[in-house]
MDAnalysis code that builds the backbone (N, CA, C; Angstrom):
import MDAnalysis as mda
import numpy as np

u = mda.Universe.empty(267, n_residues=89, atom_resindex=np.repeat(np.arange(89), 3), trajectory=True)
u.add_TopologyAttr("name", ["N", "CA", "C"] * 89)
u.add_TopologyAttr("resid", np.arange(1, 90))
u.add_TopologyAttr("resname", ["MET", "ARG", "GLU", "PRO", "LEU", "GLU", "ILE", "GLU", "ILE", "MET", "GLY", "GLN", "ARG", "LEU", "VAL", "VAL", "LYS", "SER", "GLU", "ASP", "SER", "GLU", "GLU", "HIS", "VAL", "ARG", "THR", "VAL", "ALA", "ARG", "TYR", "VAL", "ASP", "GLU", "GLN", "ILE", "ARG", "GLN", "LEU", "ALA", "ASP", "THR", "ARG", "PHE", "ALA", "CYS", "ARG", "LEU", "ASP", "LEU", "ALA", "LEU", "VAL", "THR", "ALA", "LEU", "ASN", "ILE", "ALA", "SER", "GLU", "TYR", "TRP", "LYS", "LEU", "GLN", "HIS", "GLN", "GLN", "GLU", "GLU", "ALA", "HIS", "GLN", "THR", "ILE", "ASP", "ARG", "MET", "ALA", "GLN", "ARG", "ILE", "GLY", "ALA", "CYS", "LEU", "HIS", "ARG"])
u.atoms.positions = np.array([
    [84.352, 167.829, 209.219],
    [83.420, 168.587, 208.399],
    [82.358, 167.631, 207.864],
    [81.149, 168.110, 207.825],
    [80.035, 167.300, 207.342],
    [80.041, 167.246, 205.816],
    [79.161, 166.425, 205.282],
    [79.013, 166.297, 203.832],
    [78.490, 167.606, 203.238],
    [78.848, 167.893, 201.980],
    [78.299, 169.091, 201.321],
    [76.774, 169.026, 201.279],
    [76.172, 170.194, 201.372],
    [74.718, 170.300, 201.427],
    [74.279, 171.330, 200.394],
    [73.270, 170.999, 199.620],
    [72.751, 171.946, 198.635],
    [71.629, 172.761, 199.254],
    [71.745, 174.079, 199.118],
    [70.710, 174.994, 199.586],
    [70.331, 175.902, 198.427],
    [69.243, 176.640, 198.603],
    [68.809, 177.560, 197.562],
    [68.410, 178.889, 198.199],
    [68.964, 179.958, 197.628],
    [68.638, 181.313, 198.066],
    [68.336, 182.128, 196.814],
    [67.139, 182.698, 196.757],
    [66.695, 183.487, 195.600],
    [66.862, 182.727, 194.286],
    [66.544, 181.436, 194.316],
    [66.638, 180.623, 193.116],
    [68.047, 180.195, 192.763],
    [69.018, 180.650, 193.513],
    [70.426, 180.307, 193.268],
    [70.790, 179.104, 194.131],
    [71.149, 178.011, 193.484],
    [71.540, 176.811, 194.230],
    [73.013, 176.919, 194.612],
    [73.277, 176.608, 195.889],
    [74.634, 176.656, 196.420],
    [74.938, 175.343, 197.123],
    [76.175, 174.902, 197.025],
    [76.619, 173.739, 197.785],
    [77.540, 174.269, 198.870],
    [77.190, 173.976, 200.121],
    [77.958, 174.485, 201.250],
    [78.407, 173.324, 202.137],
    [79.514, 173.553, 202.824],
    [79.995, 172.630, 203.846],
    [79.985, 173.387, 205.157],
    [79.574, 172.711, 206.211],
    [79.493, 173.364, 207.509],
    [79.657, 172.335, 208.610],
    [80.186, 172.783, 209.725],
    [80.260, 171.938, 210.915],
    [78.896, 171.877, 211.605],
    [78.001, 172.791, 211.239],
    [76.679, 172.837, 211.843],
    [75.788, 171.743, 211.269],
    [74.695, 171.465, 211.967],
    [73.772, 170.424, 211.515],
    [73.081, 170.851, 210.214],
    [72.590, 169.877, 209.498],
    [71.844, 170.160, 208.266],
    [70.642, 171.033, 208.572],
    [69.950, 170.732, 209.666],
    [68.775, 171.515, 210.048],
    [69.150, 172.986, 210.264],
    [70.261, 173.217, 210.948],
    [70.703, 174.594, 211.205],
    [71.031, 175.319, 209.904],
    [71.781, 174.665, 209.033],
    [72.169, 175.280, 207.758],
    [70.931, 175.610, 206.934],
    [69.989, 174.693, 206.874],
    [68.767, 174.945, 206.100],
    [67.928, 176.061, 206.723],
    [67.879, 176.117, 208.040],
    [67.143, 177.184, 208.726],
    [67.764, 178.541, 208.428],
    [69.076, 178.630, 208.494],
    [69.768, 179.881, 208.197],
    [69.570, 180.260, 206.733],
    [69.651, 179.289, 205.836],
    [69.447, 179.569, 204.413],
    [68.033, 180.097, 204.161],
    [67.038, 179.505, 204.828],
    [65.659, 179.997, 204.685],
    [65.539, 181.424, 205.205],
    [66.193, 181.711, 206.315],
    [66.153, 183.062, 206.881],
    [66.763, 184.070, 205.912],
    [67.925, 183.747, 205.355],
    [68.571, 184.641, 204.395],
    [67.684, 184.812, 203.164],
    [67.101, 183.716, 202.695],
    [66.220, 183.782, 201.535],
    [65.031, 184.703, 201.812],
    [64.435, 184.574, 203.001],
    [63.301, 185.439, 203.362],
    [63.722, 186.908, 203.406],
    [64.873, 187.163, 203.996],
    [65.351, 188.540, 204.118],
    [65.632, 189.158, 202.756],
    [66.266, 188.416, 201.909],
    [66.622, 188.944, 200.583],
    [65.372, 189.124, 199.727],
    [64.402, 188.226, 199.863],
    [63.156, 188.352, 199.091],
    [62.336, 189.562, 199.541],
    [62.394, 189.891, 200.829],
    [61.694, 191.083, 201.309],
    [62.241, 192.333, 200.624],
    [63.536, 192.390, 200.432],
    [64.144, 193.544, 199.773],
    [63.990, 193.486, 198.258],
    [63.825, 192.300, 197.715],
    [63.741, 192.144, 196.260],
    [62.550, 192.890, 195.692],
    [61.538, 193.085, 196.502],
    [60.339, 193.792, 196.046],
    [60.500, 195.308, 196.111],
    [61.674, 195.762, 196.506],
    [61.890, 197.204, 196.632],
    [62.725, 197.717, 195.472],
    [63.611, 198.621, 195.740],
    [64.296, 199.385, 194.700],
    [65.553, 198.743, 194.121],
    [65.929, 197.564, 194.539],
    [67.194, 196.984, 194.106],
    [67.006, 196.123, 192.859],
    [67.596, 196.548, 191.780],
    [67.506, 195.789, 190.536],
    [68.698, 194.846, 190.399],
    [69.839, 195.254, 190.905],
    [71.065, 194.471, 190.801],
    [71.129, 193.451, 191.941],
    [71.375, 192.193, 191.591],
    [71.434, 191.138, 192.610],
    [72.562, 191.365, 193.608],
    [73.683, 191.913, 193.146],
    [74.794, 192.165, 194.063],
    [74.392, 193.211, 195.097],
    [73.765, 194.304, 194.649],
    [73.304, 195.326, 195.592],
    [72.311, 194.729, 196.584],
    [71.414, 193.912, 196.084],
    [70.416, 193.260, 196.928],
    [71.093, 192.381, 197.973],
    [72.077, 191.599, 197.556],
    [72.796, 190.720, 198.485],
    [73.573, 191.527, 199.515],
    [74.205, 192.609, 199.082],
    [74.988, 193.426, 200.012],
    [74.102, 194.125, 201.041],
    [72.989, 194.678, 200.611],
    [72.086, 195.341, 201.554],
    [71.491, 194.313, 202.528],
    [71.171, 193.133, 202.038],
    [70.685, 192.075, 202.912],
    [71.752, 191.709, 203.941],
    [72.990, 191.575, 203.497],
    [74.093, 191.269, 204.420],
    [74.251, 192.366, 205.465],
    [74.144, 193.614, 205.047],
    [74.228, 194.726, 205.996],
    [73.093, 194.670, 207.016],
    [71.884, 194.388, 206.556],
    [70.740, 194.298, 207.466],
    [70.918, 193.174, 208.483],
    [71.385, 192.010, 208.014],
    [71.589, 190.879, 208.918],
    [72.725, 191.183, 209.888],
    [73.797, 191.807, 209.408],
    [74.904, 192.180, 210.293],
    [74.434, 193.183, 211.348],
    [73.588, 194.111, 210.953],
    [73.045, 195.090, 211.890],
    [72.215, 194.385, 212.966],
    [71.376, 193.437, 212.575],
    [70.600, 192.659, 213.547],
    [71.533, 191.943, 214.519],
    [72.566, 191.341, 213.983],
    [73.530, 190.605, 214.798],
    [74.183, 191.510, 215.834],
    [74.683, 192.661, 215.400],
    [75.367, 193.570, 216.315],
    [74.421, 194.124, 217.379],
    [73.173, 194.399, 217.007],
    [72.196, 194.858, 217.992],
    [71.950, 193.778, 219.038],
    [71.820, 192.545, 218.604],
    [71.607, 191.438, 219.535],
    [72.824, 191.238, 220.432],
    [74.019, 191.379, 219.868],
    [75.240, 191.273, 220.669],
    [75.250, 192.342, 221.758],
    [74.888, 193.570, 221.390],
    [74.859, 194.672, 222.345],
    [73.819, 194.409, 223.428],
    [72.646, 193.942, 223.045],
    [71.599, 193.621, 224.017],
    [72.060, 192.517, 224.965],
    [72.764, 191.534, 224.431],
    [73.259, 190.439, 225.251],
    [74.298, 190.954, 226.254],
    [75.196, 191.822, 225.808],
    [76.187, 192.405, 226.710],
    [75.502, 193.203, 227.819],
    [74.501, 193.994, 227.465],
    [73.757, 194.760, 228.466],
    [73.057, 193.835, 229.459],
    [72.486, 192.753, 228.965],
    [71.805, 191.795, 229.841],
    [72.806, 191.162, 230.811],
    [73.991, 190.806, 230.319],
    [75.013, 190.225, 231.193],
    [75.455, 191.223, 232.258],
    [75.598, 192.476, 231.869],
    [75.983, 193.505, 232.836],
    [74.892, 193.683, 233.891],
    [73.643, 193.670, 233.466],
    [72.523, 193.789, 234.408],
    [72.507, 192.603, 235.365],
    [72.705, 191.421, 234.849],
    [72.728, 190.218, 235.683],
    [73.879, 190.292, 236.684],
    [75.043, 190.734, 236.219],
    [76.195, 190.863, 237.121],
    [75.911, 191.857, 238.240],
    [75.314, 193.010, 237.887],
    [74.984, 194.010, 238.912],
    [73.981, 193.449, 239.919],
    [72.978, 192.757, 239.422],
    [71.964, 192.178, 240.312],
    [72.585, 191.104, 241.211],
    [73.465, 190.299, 240.675],
    [74.131, 189.258, 241.465],
    [74.983, 189.891, 242.559],
    [75.644, 190.982, 242.237],
    [76.441, 191.678, 243.248],
    [75.548, 192.232, 244.358],
    [74.431, 192.817, 243.987],
    [73.494, 193.343, 244.994],
    [72.955, 192.230, 245.885],
    [72.585, 191.112, 245.260],
    [72.066, 189.982, 246.031],
    [73.145, 189.450, 246.969],
    [74.352, 189.342, 246.441],
    [75.467, 188.882, 247.262],
    [75.717, 189.807, 248.428],
    [75.643, 191.118, 248.207],
    [75.847, 192.093, 249.281],
    [74.744, 191.963, 250.330],
    [73.509, 191.745, 249.896],
    [72.394, 191.593, 250.839],
    [72.546, 190.319, 251.662],
    [73.016, 189.273, 251.071],
    [73.159, 187.992, 251.775],
    [74.296, 188.039, 252.795],
    [75.276, 188.886, 252.567],
    [76.432, 188.947, 253.455],
    [76.300, 190.012, 254.536],
    [75.153, 190.574, 254.687],
    [74.952, 191.603, 255.727],
    [74.761, 190.976, 257.075],
])
């Protein structure tokens, strides 16, 4: 495990430990900060609600990307099978 790293999200300083690089952790923290700040200007007064909705939005993005990746792999597999069938004729 790497050394603890201090990050800041919505003015809240956090100390985190991660196996990921410092650059990666800081990039992810900036992304979360940007996402939460976008919602902060809307209807959420409670920080917990704001954090939970942000987490839901990020999880939704993640699952959509996972689904797109699975579809892409299936498309690639189908194309590889077609190419293989054409080559073996």
